[in-house]
N, C-alpha and C positions, 0 to 999 in steps of 0.2 A: 411659540416664541423662538426667534432666531438668535441663538447665542453667539453667532459669528458676526453679528452686525457691527460691533466695534472694529473687528479686523477688516471687514469690508470697507468701512468708512476710512480707516487709516490707509488702507491700500489705495483707495481712490485719491486721497490727498497726496500721498507720496509718489504714486505712479508706478508703472510696471516696466518701464524701459528707460534707457539713458543713451545719449549719443556722446562719444568721447573722441576728440581728435587725436590722431596718431601722427607724430612727426619723427622722421628718421628712425622708424621701427620702434618707437617708444610712446607710451601714453603721455599725452601733452596735458597734464592735469594742473600744473602750476604748483606753487609752494604750499598753499593751505588747503588744497582740494584732495578728496579721496573718494573711493567707491565703497559703499556699505551694502551688504545684503541683509534684509530685514525679514523676519517671520513674525507676523502679528497674531497668529493663532496659538492657542495654548498647546494644541497637539497637532502640529503641522506634519504632513506626510512628506514623502520624498519630492524633491524638486529637480527640474532640469534647467540648465543654463544654456541659452541659445545665443551664439555669437555670430553676427553677420558683418562681414567686412566689405565695404564698397571702396573701389579704387578708381 
């Protein structure tokens, strides 16, 4: 039995990447928007954040 199945399903629905516009060297998120990092596993390990900037 795979006990990580709920975490895999939630991760598939939420997604693993986000594209954010940057205007005048600032994140252009708008008034009610934010960025949240989620961990769906009960015992998640260390994670890496990869940032790629296209100009």
